[in-house]
C-alpha positions in Angstrom: 310.9 190.4 3.6 314.5 188.9 2.9 316.4 188.0 5.1 318.7 190.8 5.4 315.7 192.7 6.0 314.3 190.5 8.8 317.5 190.2 11.1 317.5 194.1 10.5 314.0 194.0 12.0 315.4 191.8 14.8 318.2 193.6 15.8 316.9 196.6 16.3 313.8 195.4 18.0 316.4 193.7 20.4 315.4 190.2 19.6 318.4 189.2 22.2 318.5 185.1 20.9 318.1 184.1 17.4 318.7 180.3 15.2 319.1 180.1 11.7 319.8 176.9 9.9 321.4 176.6 7.0 325.1 174.0 5.9 325.8 177.3 4.5 328.1 179.1 7.4 330.9 181.2 5.4 328.3 183.1 3.3 325.5 183.3 6.4 328.4 184.8 8.4 329.7 187.2 5.7 325.3 188.3 4.9 326.1 188.6 9.0 328.8 191.1 8.6 327.1 193.6 6.1 323.7 193.5 8.4 326.2 194.5 11.2 328.0 197.3 9.7 324.5 199.0 8.8 322.8 198.0 12.8 325.9 201.2 13.9 328.8 199.0 13.6 328.0 196.2 15.6 330.8 193.9 16.3 331.3 190.2 15.1 332.5 187.4 17.7 332.5 184.1 16.0 332.8 180.9 19.0 333.7 177.3 17.7 334.2 174.1 20.1 337.4 173.6 18.8 339.3 177.2 18.8 336.7 179.3 20.8 336.8 182.9 20.1 338.9 184.1 17.6 338.2 187.6 16.3 340.7 189.3 18.2 343.8 188.4 19.5 342.6 189.8 23.8 339.8 187.3 23.4 341.9 184.4 21.1 340.8 181.0 22.3 338.8 182.3 25.0 336.1 179.6 25.2 337.4 176.4 23.6 335.8 173.8 24.1 333.6 175.2 27.1 330.1 176.7 25.9 329.0 177.3 29.2 332.3 179.6 29.1 331.1 180.8 24.8 328.1 182.9 26.8 329.4 183.5 29.8 331.6 185.6 27.4 329.0 188.2 27.0 329.1 189.8 30.2 332.5 191.1 29.8 331.0 193.1 26.6 330.5 196.5 27.8 327.3 197.3 28.9 326.4 200.0 25.9 328.9 198.2 23.4 326.9 196.5 20.1 328.2 192.7 19.4 326.9 189.6 17.5 328.0 186.6 18.9 327.5 183.8 16.1 327.7 179.8 17.9 328.5 177.7 15.0 327.4 174.4 15.8 325.4 175.5 18.9 322.6 172.8 18.9 324.7 170.2 20.6 325.1 171.6 23.4 321.2 172.7 24.3 320.2 170.1 25.8 322.2 170.5 29.4 320.9 171.9 31.9 323.7 174.8 32.3 323.2 176.1 28.9 319.4 176.3 28.6 319.2 178.1 31.7 322.1 180.3 30.8 320.6 180.7 27.8 316.8 181.9 29.3 319.0 184.4 31.8 320.2 185.7 28.8 317.6 186.8 26.8 315.9 188.5 30.3 319.6 190.8 30.4 319.8 191.4 26.6 316.8 192.7 26.3 318.2 196.7 27.1 322.0 196.0 25.1 322.7 196.2 21.7 323.6 192.5 21.2 322.5 189.8 19.9 323.4 185.6 19.8 323.5 184.0 16.8 323.1 180.4 16.9 324.2 178.7 13.4 323.3 175.1 13.0 323.1 172.3 10.1 319.1 171.8 11.5 316.6 172.7 14.1 316.8 171.2 17.3 315.2 172.9 20.0 314.7 172.1 22.7 311.0 172.7 24.7 312.4 175.0 27.5 313.8 177.0 25.3 311.5 177.4 21.4 309.8 180.8 23.9 313.7 182.4 23.6 314.5 181.9 20.8 313.9 183.1 17.3 314.1 180.5 13.7 315.4 183.2 11.0 315.9 180.9 7.6 318.7 181.6 5.3 317.0 180.6 2.4 319.8 179.2 -0.8 321.4 181.5 -2.4 318.8 183.1 -5.4 319.4 183.1 -9.1 320.9 187.1 -8.9 323.1 186.1 -6.1 324.4 182.9 -8.7 324.9 184.6 -11.5 327.0 187.3 -9.5 329.4 184.5 -8.3 329.8 183.7 -11.8 331.4 186.1 -13.1 333.4 186.4 -10.4 334.8 182.9 -11.3 334.7 184.1 -15.0 336.4 187.8 -14.4 339.1 186.4 -12.5 339.6 184.0 -16.0 339.9 186.7 -17.7 336.6 185.1 -19.4 333.4 185.8 -20.6 329.7 184.1 -21.4 326.9 184.2 -23.9 323.7 185.9 -22.2 322.1 182.4 -23.2 324.9 179.6 -21.4 324.7 182.1 -18.6 321.0 181.8 -18.0 321.7 178.3 -18.3 324.4 178.1 -16.1 322.5 179.9 -13.4 319.5 178.3 -14.1 321.0 175.0 -13.9 323.2 176.1 -10.4 320.2 177.1 -8.7 319.0 175.3 -5.4 322.6 173.8 -4.9 324.9 176.3 -2.1 327.4 179.1 -3.1 329.8 176.0 -2.6 328.6 173.2 -4.2 328.7 176.2 -7.0 332.1 177.5 -6.7 332.9 174.1 -5.9 331.3 172.3 -9.5 332.4 175.4 -11.5 336.3 176.1 -10.5 336.1 172.2 -11.3 335.1 172.4 -15.1 337.4 175.6 -15.5 340.3 173.6 -14.0 340.0 170.3 -17.0 339.0 172.5 -19.3 340.6 176.3 -19.3 337.2 178.0 -18.9 333.6 177.4 -18.5 331.6 175.4 -21.7 327.7 174.4 -22.2 329.0 171.2 -21.7 329.7 172.4 -18.1 325.9 172.7 -17.3 325.1 168.8 -17.6 328.0 169.1 -14.8 326.5 171.1 -12.4 323.5 169.6 -13.0 324.3 166.0 -12.0 326.1 167.8 -8.5 322.5 169.2 -8.1 320.8 165.3 -8.4 324.5 164.0 -5.4 323.4 166.9 -3.8 319.2 166.6 -3.8 320.1 162.6 -3.4 322.8 163.7 -0.7 319.2 165.6 1.7 317.2 161.5 1.5 313.9 163.9 1.2 314.1 164.7 -2.6 314.6 162.9 -5.5 315.8 164.6 -9.5 313.8 161.9 -11.3 314.3 161.9 -15.2 311.3 163.0 -17.1 311.4 161.2 -20.5 307.6 160.5 -21.5 305.6 162.4 -23.5 302.2 163.7 -22.9 301.6 161.3 -26.8 302.7 158.0 -24.6 299.5 158.5 -22.4 296.3 157.1 -23.5 293.5 158.1 -23.0 292.5 161.1 -20.5 291.1 163.7 -22.9 290.7 166.3 -21.0 293.4 165.8 -18.3 295.4 166.5 -21.4 294.2 169.1 -23.0 294.5 171.2 -19.2 297.4 170.4 -19.5 298.3 171.5 -22.9 296.5 175.0 -21.8 299.0 175.8 -19.7 302.1 174.6 -21.3 303.6 178.5 -21.1 302.4 179.2 -17.5 305.6 179.5 -16.4 306.8 181.9 -18.9 307.8 185.9 -18.1 305.1 186.7 -21.6 302.9 184.7 -19.0 303.5 186.7 -16.5 303.5 190.3 -18.0 299.6 189.0 -18.9 298.7 188.7 -15.6 298.4 184.6 -14.9 299.9 183.9 -11.8 302.2 180.5 -11.6 299.8 177.4 -11.9 298.9 175.9 -8.3 299.3 172.0 -8.9 297.2 168.9 -9.4 295.7 166.5 -7.4 294.7 163.1 -9.6 292.9 161.0 -7.9 291.7 157.2 -9.2 291.9 153.9 -9.6 295.5 152.3 -9.7 297.9 151.9 -12.5 295.4 154.7 -14.0 298.9 156.5 -15.6 298.3 159.2 -12.7 302.2 158.5 -12.6 303.3 158.6 -16.0 301.3 162.0 -16.1 303.0 163.9 -13.8 307.0 162.5 -15.4 304.6 163.0 -19.0 304.0 166.9 -17.2 307.9 167.5 -16.1 309.3 166.8 -20.3 307.0 168.4 -21.6 306.8 171.8 -19.6 310.7 171.1 -19.8 311.1 171.8 -15.5 312.8 169.4 -13.6 311.0 166.7 -12.2 311.2 165.8 -7.7 309.9 163.3 -6.5 308.7 164.0 -2.7 308.0 160.0 -0.7 306.7 161.5 2.3 307.0 158.9 4.5 311.0 160.5 5.2 310.2 163.7 6.0 309.1 161.3 9.1 312.2 161.7 11.9 312.5 159.9 14.9 313.9 162.7 17.3 311.6 165.8 18.2 311.6 168.5 15.4 312.9 166.7 12.5 310.3 166.1 10.9 309.0 169.2 11.7 312.8 170.3 10.1 312.7 168.2 7.4 309.5 169.7 6.3 311.1 173.7 6.1 314.3 171.8 4.0 312.4 170.4 1.5 309.9 173.2 0.8 313.0 175.6 1.1 314.9 172.8 -1.5 311.9 172.9 -4.0 311.9 176.9 -3.8 315.1 177.7 -4.8 314.8 174.7 -7.8 312.1 176.0 -8.9 309.9 176.2 -11.7 310.1 172.5 -11.3 307.5 170.0 -10.9 307.2 168.6 -7.5 305.7 164.7 -7.6 303.7 163.6 -4.3 303.2 159.9 -5.2 300.3 158.6 -2.6 299.7 161.7 -0.3 296.7 159.2 0.6 299.3 156.5 2.8 301.5 159.6 4.6 297.6 161.5 5.8 295.7 159.1 6.0 293.7 159.1 9.7 296.6 161.9 10.9 294.4 162.8 13.8 294.2 159.1 15.6 297.9 159.1 15.0 299.7 158.0 18.3 302.9 160.8 17.2 302.3 163.5 19.6 301.5 165.6 16.7 303.8 165.0 14.6 302.2 164.1 10.9 299.3 166.4 12.2 301.9 169.3 12.3 303.5 167.7 9.4 300.7 168.0 7.6 300.1 171.6 8.9 303.5 173.1 7.7 302.8 171.4 4.1 298.9 172.3 3.6 299.8 176.2 4.3 303.0 176.2 2.3 299.9 174.5 -1.1 298.3 177.5 -0.1 300.2 179.7 0.5 303.1 179.6 -1.4 303.7 182.3 -4.6 307.4 180.3 -6.1 306.4 178.3 -9.2 306.6 174.8 -7.5 303.8 172.7 -9.4 302.5 170.1 -7.1 301.5 166.8 -9.0 300.1 165.0 -5.9 298.6 161.6 -6.9 296.3 159.9 -3.9 294.0 155.9 -4.8 292.1 156.4 -1.5 289.8 159.7 -1.4 288.2 158.3 2.3 292.0 158.2 3.4 292.8 162.1 2.3 292.1 164.9 5.0 289.3 167.5 4.0 291.7 170.3 4.0 293.3 168.2 1.4 290.4 168.4 -0.8 289.4 172.5 -0.4 290.4 174.2 -3.6 293.1 176.7 -3.3 295.1 174.1 -2.7 295.7 172.8 -6.4 294.9 174.8 -9.1 292.0 171.5 -10.1 290.9 167.5 -8.1 290.4 165.1 -11.9 289.4 162.0 -11.2 291.1 159.3 -13.5 289.1 156.0 -13.9 289.6 152.8 -15.3 289.9 153.6 -19.5 286.7 152.8 -22.2 287.2 151.1 -24.8 288.3 154.1 -27.3 291.0 155.0 -24.7 291.8 151.2 -24.6 292.3 150.9 -28.0 294.6 154.2 -27.7 297.2 151.8 -24.6 297.7 149.4 -26.4 298.6 151.8 -29.6 300.9 153.0 -27.5 302.5 150.3 -25.7 302.8 148.2 -29.4 304.4 151.3 -31.1 306.8 151.1 -28.8 307.6 147.3 -29.4 306.8 146.7 -32.6 306.6 149.5 -34.5 307.2 148.0 -37.3 305.2 145.3 -37.7 302.2 147.0 -35.6 299.6 146.3 -38.2 299.6 142.4 -37.6 297.4 143.4 -34.2 294.1 143.2 -34.4 293.4 146.5 -31.8 289.9 147.4 -32.0 289.4 143.1 -30.6 292.4 143.0 -28.6 290.1 147.1 -26.9 286.9 145.2 -26.6 288.2 141.7 -25.0 289.9 143.6 -22.0 286.8 145.2 -20.4 287.7 147.2 -17.0 291.7 147.4 -17.4 293.4 149.5 -16.6 296.5 151.1 -18.5 299.0 149.0 -16.1 297.0 145.2 -16.3 297.2 145.9 -20.5 301.0 146.9 -20.3 301.2 143.6 -18.3 299.7 141.6 -20.9 301.7 143.0 -23.3 304.8 141.3 -21.3 302.9 138.4 -20.7 301.6 137.7 -24.3 305.6 138.6 -24.6 306.6 135.3 -21.9 304.7 133.8 -24.3 306.0 133.7 -28.0 310.2 133.9 -26.4 309.4 130.7 -25.1 308.3 129.0 -28.6 311.4 130.7 -30.7 308.9 132.9 -32.6 306.9 137.0 -32.2 304.1 137.4 -30.1 300.7 137.4 -31.4 297.5 139.6 -30.7 295.2 135.6 -29.0 298.7 135.5 -27.4 297.5 138.9 -25.6 294.2 137.4 -25.8 295.4 134.1 -24.0 297.6 136.4 -22.0 294.7 138.7 -20.7 292.6 135.1 -20.1 295.4 134.9 -16.8 295.0 138.2 -15.2 292.1 139.1 -13.1 291.9 142.8 -13.3 291.6 145.6 -10.1 288.0 145.9 -11.1 287.5 143.1 -10.0 289.6 142.2 -6.7 289.3 146.0 -5.4 285.4 146.6 -6.5 284.0 147.9 -3.4 286.8 150.4 -3.6 285.9 151.5 -7.4 282.4 151.3 -7.0 283.2 153.9 -4.1 285.7 156.1 -6.3 283.6 156.7 -8.9 279.8 157.1 -6.6 282.3 159.9 -5.9 283.6 161.0 -9.6 279.9 161.2 -10.2 278.6 164.0 -7.8 280.4 166.1 -8.8 283.4 165.9 -5.8 285.8 166.3 -9.5 286.5 166.6 -13.3 287.1 163.9 -15.2 290.4 163.1 -16.8 288.3 161.5 -19.7 285.9 162.8 -22.2 284.4 158.9 -21.6 285.2 157.9 -18.1 284.2 154.1 -17.2 281.4 154.4 -14.2 279.8 151.0 -13.4 276.3 150.2 -14.1 274.7 151.3 -11.2 275.8 154.8 -11.9 274.8 155.0 -15.1 272.2 153.9 -14.4 271.4 157.0 -11.6 273.0 159.4 -14.1 
């Protein structure tokens, strides 16, 4: 159901108090005005703390710097006269006992009158005593159709037209921005060169990065890594390659649903985060990184509000990849956390979205400690697949050494005995192999020569791999994977000797 349909339904159902969290006041007020025309032409009255009511000369300035008087204005209107009162930034006054009591009184009175009070706020902040009388209605960011219409309007005002391909690129790059930001960045582009050009797509993307950074929840992450940069993990790579075109219109026509996402569970340093970046690059989709810890705020209701904001922004930017690194640390032991249930509510909102989302947001979550994950996270329907990423086999270590040495020494890679290096580094993860090469480069650099196979072996002898320092945790993960709890990311996954014996 669209915002217009939901809002008009609330008007017809006589919902007296409506709370709309949005930073787009101007666009929302225009949308409400359109709804008011459809709802028996209801009058619109707008109040703010500085200027009071300004909609007509009779009430100009009424309620200025007096939020209680702003509410009392409702009682001055004729009982049967249809009206919508928009109160800007009114969330700041809801803690006041007189305001709270007045709103609860009005919620009874207005049930029988064609009047509605709409509180417009950039965030959700509702005291406990008002949760039963206030109805929260989400106002989404502009759709692709709205953005296209706005760009066409700007083009028409300048007497310019654009090829369909460039127009599509501009629309896609602007998704996730408010209409005001889109107008601002495109007007800036027109003022700079006199018209919109293909180069202006990058301007819009930079505005998007700035907007995402300001949320302090999501990061717009550059994805330059390729699938070929991942050594091993052949099962996982095959699975991803088969879904390369799953976000296309052709896939929708075929009847395929949007891919939901992946949960990558495994040992640290085995390429889980690298995989998330490679997926975004290979599928040509924007990569958003979520630090789950940023969802939690100190104020009552703030965490839940941030979670909804994250969901809204991710869906507005879709199709996209949402990368959640080390999700196990954020939601571990949620039942025992003494935070008045905030973590449980955030987790509930997030997990429900995972199960019910229809938008093309592909979630890639990584976890090192599967024991810390709530059982609900592992249930089918949250993700398309759960992959176990274990320690690389000898063959995979050959591939990992080849990837790194091709990048570091592309012209003389034949000078290195890669098979020997792979043989001499059992139980090394991909991250530990990379660190071994860095250490070998330091050895060679300190002696004013290039590093050699022997330098790499010497560096490897000085590194104690995680497989030894966290042996118990790794054995548990390997047992868990061997029991069929997850699909193996590698065709030849390393299992410890005890598992091999069991098999």
